[in-house]
N, C-alpha and C positions, 0 to 999 in steps of 0.2 A: 436598592432600586439595579435596574439590570442594566448596564453598558455594552454590551457587544453579544455575540453567539456565532458558534463555527458547527457546522455541521459536521462531525468526522465519519468517516468511510467504513471503520472499523466497528463504531458502536452505534450508527446509526442517531450518535445521542450528541442536542446542541449545545454549546459552554456559552456562559453569561458572561463567561471574561474577556472578548474579546468582537461584541456586538455593537456598531456604532448609534449610542441613541438615535440619531436623528434618521437614520432609514426605519427605526422606530417607529418613529414620532410622526413623518410625514410620508409612509410611504404609501399609496392611494388602496391597498388593500385592504379590507377588516383582518385584524390582527390581533389578537388576545392574547395572557399568559394565565394560566387558569394551578388553583391546587388541584392534585387529581385524586385526594382523598375527600375533602369538602365540597370543590366544586368552585372555589370561590375565583371571582375573577382578579389577582391583584393587579391588571395591566391592561391598559385597553390604548390602542392608539387612536390620532382622531379621524382615522375613514371610520374605525367601530361606532364611537362616538354619532358620525352622521347616517351610517346606515339604519344603528338603533334608535336612534332618536333621542336618546339621553347621553347628559355631559359626561366625562371620561372622570368625572370624580364620582358619579351615580353607579357607571360602570364597577368603577371598584370598591365599592360597597354591595355588589349582587352575586348573587350563584348562576353558574350557568346552569343551573336548572329551575330560575326562573325566566329564562328566557327561550330553554329547549320546551317546545309545544307537550311533548311524547311524557307517556307515562316512564317510569323506569325500567317495566317489564317489555317496553315498545322499544327502548332506547337498549336494553341486552340483545334482544330482537336481530335492532339492524347491525350492532358489532356481528355478533355470530354469522348473521347474510353477507358483514363485508369479508369475511375471514372465510365462507365458504367461496365466495368468489373472487378471492385470493384479489380483492380491492386494499388500497393504503386510503382512504379515505370513508367519508360514513356520510351517509343524506339525511338529513336532523331537517324537521319543519321549524322557525326559529319568527317565536313573536315577539315584534316588536313594539315600542313606546304606545304607539298610535294603536294596539291592539291586529295591525296589519300581521298575518302568516306568512312567511316568504320559506324558500324552501332552497337548502346551501349546500354543498359539499364541505365539510370539513378536514381538514389537513394537518393533523398533530405530530409535531416528536418530541421526544423527552428534552428537558432544559434545565442544566444547571446551575446557580447560581455560585458567586464571589462564594461565598457565605457556606455553599455545601448543601444546600434545600433545591427537589429537587420537583420542574414544577413541568407543563404542556406548555407547549409554545403551537399557537394553531392558527393557522389560515381558514378564514370563514369566506366562500366564494358564492355569490348569490347564484343560484340556476334559475331561478324564475320564470318561467316563459322564457326557458332558455336565454337571458343577457346574463352575462356570465362576465367574470370580469378579469378574464384573460388580458383585452386591449388594452387594459390599463398599464397593467406589467410592464408587456411591450414598451407602452410610453413611456413608463417610468423609466425605462432602463436607456432607452434613449436621451430622456431629459440627462439623465446622467452622467452618459456618456460624453454629452454637450460642456454638460460643467466641471468635469474632467480637462476637457480639451481649453475652456477658458481660462480654468487655471493655468493651465502649462502655455497659456500664450502669455498669460500676465508674467509669470515666472521668466521665461523670453525676456519679456521688457525691462524687467525686473534688472535681469542680467549685464541687457543692452546698456540701461543706465550706469549701472554699478563701473563698469569699464569704461565708461567717459569719464568715471571722477578717482582711474587708479594713481593718475599725476600728482594728485593732492597727496599723498602720504603712503609709505609701506606701511605703515601698521593699518590705515584707511580698506587699503588693496588685499590684506591679508584678512579683514571682515567682513570687507565681498565675497572672499573666497570662501570663509566659513558661512557664510550666509547663502552662495551659492551650492555646496554641499549637503546643509542643513535642508535646504528649497531641493534639490533631488530625491534626496531620503525620504521626504514626506512623501515628495509625489510619486517615489514607486510605492510606499506603502496604500495613497490613493487608490493609486493600480490594483494593486491586491485586493486590498479589499470590494473596488468594484468586481474585480474577479471572481471573487467569492459570493458576492450577490448574484453575479449572472450567473452561475452555478446552479445557486437556489433557484433563484427563478426558472429557470430551463427544465430544472427537475421539480417543480412543480407543474410546471405547465405538460410535460412529458407526461407526467403521471396523473393524469386526466385518459380517462381512456375514450373518450372521443377524437374524430378529428377536425384539425383545429389548424385555419393559415389566416393568414393576414395579407392583403393586394394594397398597392396602392390606387390612385384616381386611375390611371393606365391600364388595369391590370395586372400589371406587374406584383411578381409575388413577393413580400416583404419576409416572409418568414411562415414557419408554421412546428406545429410540436413533432415529437419521433411518429406518432400514429398513422399519422397525415406521409408523411414519408415512405412507414412500410406500409401503406395502402399502394402506393406511386411504385415500387419496390427503389426508392431512389435513397441518395444520402441527403438528410436534410439541405447543407450546402449545395447541392446540384439542383434546388428547385428555387434555389434566390436568385432575382432578376428574370423569372421565365413567365410565361404567361399561358395560358387554357390550353391555345390550339399548340402549344409545342410539348403540353405533357398529357394529351386527350385528342381523340377521334374528334374530325371539325363537328359532327351531330350533337354534340354531347361540351365540345369550348362554345359552339351557339349559343347551347339551353342557358350555361351558366354566364355569358357575355350580357344574354337579357336578364337574369334576374340582378345580376350586378350593375347595371344598367337603370332596373328599379331603385336600385337602393340607393346610388346615385343622385336619380333627380328627384324621389323624394325624401334622401333621409331617411327611411324608416324602414325594417326588419321587414325581412321575408319569408318567410315560412310555409316551404313545402316537403312531401313526400314523393319519393322517386327511387323507380328499382336503378342499381347499379351494376355492370359488372365488374368483378372484382381481376385483380392480375391474375387469379391463380384459377377465374373461369367460370367461378361462379356468382349468379346474382343476388344479392343482398337489396332490403330494405332501407334507405337513409332518410332519418328524419331530419330536415335539413334547413338552419337558421343562416339568414345572411345581414348581417346590421350595422350600421354607421362603424368607422371605425378615427375615432375624437382622440387626439393627444391631449397633452395636461393643460394646454392653452383654450381646451374646447375649439380647437381648430379641427376641420373635417380633412383629415388627411388617406383615405381610401375605404374598404370593405373588410369586414371581420368574419370568417365563416366557420362554423361548428355544425358538424354531422354525427349523427349519432344511429349507429346499426340496429333496427329496429326489426328483423329479420325474425326471429324466435319470439319476439312480442305479437307478432304477425299471424302467424302460422297460430300460435295459441288462438289468437282470437277466432280463426278461421275454425278450427280444429273444437272450438268451443259452440262456437255458431252450429257448424257441425249436428256434433252430439245432442244441441238443444231440439233438434230437427228431424234427423236420420237414427236409424237402426244400424251401432257401427259394424256391424258381422254383413247385412243383406242391402246395406245401402236402400233399404224401403224406408219409408216416414214413419217416424213413430207416432206414439199418441198424440204429442199436439201439433204436429203438421196434420194428421188426418184430421183432426178436428178444424182446421182450418179448411181444408179441402170439402167437408163435409158443410160447414156453412154457407163457400162457395155454391155448394149444390142446393140446397136449402133456399136459398137468393134464386136459384134459377128456376126452382120449381114454381116459384109465388108468380115467373112468368112464361110459365109450358107448361105445357100438356104431358108431362113425363108421373110415370110409379118410381119409385126408389129402394132400395135393399139393402139392408147394415147388418154385415154375415161374420161370423166368430168363425174359423176356422181353425180344429182341435184338431191334429195327430195321433193316432191312438197306438195308446202304449208305446212314447215315441221313448219314456223315459227307457224300455228295454235297451234299446240302443246305445242309448249312454253308456249304459250299464257296462254290458258287453264288452261293447266297440270303443269305447271311451267318446269321450266330447269332443274331440278333435273333427273323428269321423261324423259324429253328432252336427257342427256346424258348416260342415261338408255339404250334407245333404240338405240344410237349411238353406242352406246357398242354393242350391242347383232348383229346387221345391220353388222359390223364391224366385230365380227364372223362370221358369215356366207359367206359375202362372202369370207373372207379369205379362207375358206374351199371351192371356187371353183376355185381358185389359180394352175397351174399349175407349175412347174420346171421352171425356168429362168422369171417367169411372180412377179408383182409387185403391189400391192395395198397401196395407201397411202392417211391421208386425208390432204386437206388444207388449213381446219379450217371450223366453220360452220355446217352445214348439206354436204357438199363434197367432194366428194371421187373422185381420181385420179387412174385410170387403166390401166397398161401396159401389153398388152397381145400379145400375141407372135403365129404364126405358121408357119408349113412346108409346104413350097409350091412344095407337092409329086407329084400333079397332074399338075395341073397351076395354076395360077395367079387367076385365075377366082373361082376355088373352095374353093382357101385357105380365095378369101374376105369370100366366102358364110359360108365357119364353121367360121370364124371368127363373120361373121354376128351372126349366130344363136347364140354363146357363149353371145355376146351382149345380145339376146331374152333369154338365161341362167340367166343371174345375172337379167335382169328384172324382169321375175317371180321368182326367192329366192326373191327378194327385196319388191316383191308382195304376197308373204308370211304371215300370221300372226305373232304377234310378243306376247308373253304372257309376262307381265312383273307384280310380284306373285300380288302386292295390287293395281295394276293399272287396272289390268285385259285386255284384248285382243285387239291390236291396228293393224289396218287396214293403209297400209304406200304402197304408188305407186311411180314410179320416171321418173324423163326424164335421156335420158342418149345421149351425145354428141360424138362423137368417130372422130377421121381422122385415116387414111391405110400409111404406109412409106416401104418402100423397099430400103432407101438412108443410106450407110454407117456414111455418117453425113450430120443429118439434123439437123435444129434451134428447141432445140426445146421451143423455147418462141414461134417459128413463128407455130407450131405443136398446142400446149397449146389455141394457139388463133382460128385455124383450130376445135379446137373438141370445141369452147367454140361458134362460129359459128353454130356448126351443132348442139350443144344445143339450142341455142337459136330458132331454125329449128324448133326442136321435142318440145318445150313450147309452141310454133307457129301453129302447128298443131295440140295443145290440151290438150299437157300433158302428160303422163303414155306411152310414147313411146319411139325412140330411133332416130337418123339420122345420118347417116356419111355426111361427106366434101363432097359440091360438088362448084366447084367455083362458080358455081351462085350463091350461099351463099354470098357468100363475096358482090357481089352487091347488093345483098339488105341488108346490115348490113351497107354499105355506104351508102345506098340511107337513110335509118333511121337515121343515124348519121346526118347526111345531114338535114333530117325533124325535128330533134331534135336543130340543132341551128335556123332555120327556126321560129318553135314552141316559141322560146326563143324571140325572135326580136318580133314576129307577138302579144304578151302581151305587150312590149316596144311603139309597136305601133299601139294599139289598132284597130286589126284588126278582132277580135271576131265581131261575129252577134248575138243579142238574136233573138229567134226566138219561137213560140209558138203552141201547137196544142189542140185543141176547145177537153174540156170535156162534153159529154151531158148527160143528164137524160130524162127520160120515155117518158118524152113529148117533146124531141128534142129539149130543150130549152139549151144552152150551159150555162152551172154552172159556169166553170171554166177551168182552161188552167196548161199544163205544161211546164215547159221553157226547152228549149233545145239552143243548142249552135253550131253554124255553124261556119269556119273559111274562112273566105274574102281572098283568098292569093291573091295578086297584079297582078301577072304570071299563075299563076295555078286554079284560078277562085274559085269557092265555094268546099269547100271540107265537106266533112261529118263528122258525129261526130266518129265513128269508125276507123275512118283512124289516130287520133289523140287523140282520149281518151285516151287508151291503153299507150299510148306512156309518155302522161302527168303523166298519174298517178305510170308510171317504172321510169321517172324523176324527179318526185316530183312537177312538176310544174301543176298537178290540184291542189295545196294548191291555188295558186294567181289565177287561173284560175275558179275554184268552188265560191272563193269569189267574183269575179265579178259577174258568173250569178247569185247569189245569191241578191248581191247588185240592178244589175239591177233589178229586180223582182221586190227586195221591192221598186225602185224609182216609181214604174206603180202602185201601189196596193191604193197609197192615191185618183188618179184620176179616179178607175174603183174599186170603193166600191162593187158594185153587184156581180164581182165574185173573185172566192177562184183559189186561185195561190199554183201550186206543184211545188218544185224544189227539185233534187236529188244530195244528197250526197254521195260524196265517202268518201269509208273508210280511207282512209288519211285525209282527211278533217274533216272528224268525230272526229277522235281518237286525232287528234291533242287537244292539253291540252288546248288550250284558246279560242277553239270554243266556247263554251258557251257566252264567253264574246262577242265575236265578232260579235254573232250573236244580243246579246241584243244591243252593239252600232250600229248596221245597222240599228235595228229600232228605235233609237233614233234620228238617222241622217237621214234617211227616212221619219218619219212620219208613217211607215205602219202599220194597223191593225193585230197583231202576231194570232187575231183567224181566221184571214182569210186566213192562213200560212197554209200550208201542208209541211212536211221535206220527204222525199222520202228517204227509207234505205234498203238495202238487210240484207236476210238471215243469211249470212254468216259475215257479221259484227256485228252483233247480239251474235250470239252465240262464235265466238273467242275470245271477252271480258265481257262475258253477268255482271256479275257486275259493270261496270267501263259505260258501255252502259243504265244501266238502270238509271245508277244517271245522265247521261246528258241528258236522255229523261226525268226524272222527272224535272230535273230543266226547262227545257223548257216547258213541256206542263205548268209548274206552270205559262208559260208569255202567254199559251191561244196558243201555238203552237201545229199542230195535227201533229200525224207522223202516214205513211205509210208505208208498205211492200211491197219493187217494186217484180217484177220476184218472188212473192209467187209460190212456188211448185218444183221449180227448186234446191233448196239448202236444208237446213240439216229440215225444214217442221217439227219443233217437238213444237207440245201440245204444250209441258211445258211454253215455251217461248212466245210462243201466250198468255198463263193466265197471267204470271207474268209481262210481259212488257207492258208500258202505250202505247198499240196501240192502233188506232180510226179506221184504214182500210186496207185492202189486194187490191193487185191488181193481178189478174191472167197474169199470160206470156204467151205472143200471140202463144206461143208453144203448149197451150191447146187450142186455139180459131181458128189454122188454119185450122185446120180439121174437125171444129163441122159442121153441125149434124150428117155428115158420120159416125164418127170416135169411137166405143160404148165405148171404150177406155178411150178416152179423155172427152167424154159424163160424166163418169160416174165419175172421177176422177174428174169433174169441177161440176156438181152437189152433192161431196163428200165437194169440198171447200164450193160451199155455205151453206152445210147442218153446217160446222165446225163455220162459219163465224154467220149466224144466232146465232146460241147456245152461240156467245160470244159476242153477239152484237155487232160486228165490217160491219161499210159498206165495200164495197167487188165494184171492178173497171173492166171491161174487157178491156187487152190491144186487139187490134190489130185487133180489130173488122172491115172485108171488105166487108162481103158479108149482104143482108138480111135475109137469111135463118141460118146465125151466126143470128142477133140484133136477129130473134123473137124466135129461140131457148134458148137463155139467155132469155129474159123475162119469158119465159116460167118456168124459174126455178127463177126466182123475182129477176134476176143479170140485175140490172133497169141503172145503170153509165155505160159507156160505153167511149174508144175512141181506135181510128182507121181510117186510111184512109177513110170507108165510111160514116165517118163524114169530115172529113177538116184531109188534111197532114198538118206537119209543116210549117206556114210559119214566115214572118218576124214579131215580138211583134207590133209593129208601123199599118204594115196592116192588120193583124185580128180584134184588138183590133176599129180601125176603121169603120171597117167592121161590125162586132156587133153592134155598136152605130149606122151605120147607120140603 
């Protein structure tokens, strides 16, 4: 049996040797003594039995796990959360005997019995609906004080009666004195016990993080916890006896008085949420509950108030609500809010004579900016573009960002004249948006940026169109705009759907072709001024079992888009390397796609293939594009240097059609330039092309780079190039691409 307790300051432990049993049994708060190892309830007071709906004997045959409605994993999570939030209490759902779940705060201390056993002394506070038991704590304190006073008065009366009988006998007088001394010592012990109980109860009250206060019927403060005193930057003693008009501004005091009056009149709790200015100047949202304050005799004595700071929770809810409907970068509507606006537009279409357009905007090669300048610069550009596009919107129109560099527009136009005229007006607006996107963007510390965009649109007048179907049509139109060379727009037409389906079908066949090894390696000869074939360029053809030989321009772009270029490019490289050991007199060139070159494992794969095939790396040239090198200059130069150390050479393919920066020609480990066929086809008649080729030759000679002219088809072209000392040629004049085995056999003969 536990007879008493004491909470020591040194250890925070409750000793069972000094606890008044009557306090434990009669105190109105729910108290339990629990075995921490098994969870068995060793003792429960009458308040616990009343709260849980079990008898004390039933509770003492139960475990705390029978009451707690959480699983052990959830209990562990709550304990960890309390540790992170630096709380000295836990919040659990407890199940009552009738099955009702009540949310409680559990405050626990270690308790050591007279036999040396250690238990947990727990005080359980019901916080369901903000009805908590702090009021009863203070009421019980008042009752104990009145009880002590009553005993004191009884003692005084006893002393008076004893003095009246002192004349009876000296022995009787000594007995009375002894009784008096005993009573004094007993009273002091009672006062000490009451003081200890008061300290414990005040500690419990102050450990609660909410602002708690008590008022009488006249609005005077009877008490408060430390959190409420800290809120007012006062001591609790300074608040006793004060009114709201003495502690707060008049407008706040008036509002507090109104809610107090409501509680006093109806004797029911009042729940409000109010923004309150704290003494430090910050505005905080408080969840406030005011309830009737009842003493131990069920008499109504005033108002109990509890305020909890829910500012962070409110801000989190607002943030979640914002993220649910808006793009956090540009503050534009996201897909969900845009669909709501789309639905509103459709309702309006049913009662008005309007034409609408759903438009997808995609920024051309925007990834290059992120790669070259970083995502921070890319984000700033997207914000600026969003602001520019927003200025072009008219009433009832909408703009959203669906992610990345993709924006979606919803445009409308009155059908005032004819449907065709309205279509023309909407198409003109597409031009306006594209023109606005093409205007330079100034980023303070990054300079000026010029962007282009591709737009895909679909027009509709139906009052109940499918959003997903229209979005698909706009996406198909966008693909058509990109296929047309980008920097343009297209409106959806039914024929586009067939093209997309054909492309999808071709993609599936391309995947099967890789598995079935339907590809054939082709070689095109490269000649020197003596007319000798000194090397070849590896090309690939698709030998389709039904469609025959498919040229690379029909499937290479698709392979790039789908990522199939990685296995296809490696196949071409491997097949080329396998030919090299048996033809050491030739140099072999292989085109490397951007995706293939940017693969982090590319250098290792080349090393592995060289080892497997025994090819001489000094006879291998890898052809890359200018755009690939500029996009990720640092990483590109590192990979090129690593491969060049093996003996591999590098050639810039299609030189002059891309970025053509002399700085990268100087800094990168480049061995050769290939002049694009677009500069060769009109030679020597086109003086502009002639001048450009002459300039390229001068640059190459200055940087000590070899030059190969692509697309040489006539003797006039050959002779003109020879006149500029451009002696390495490739083109139909010397030979078309043909199967590798066939060309090599012919060269051998």
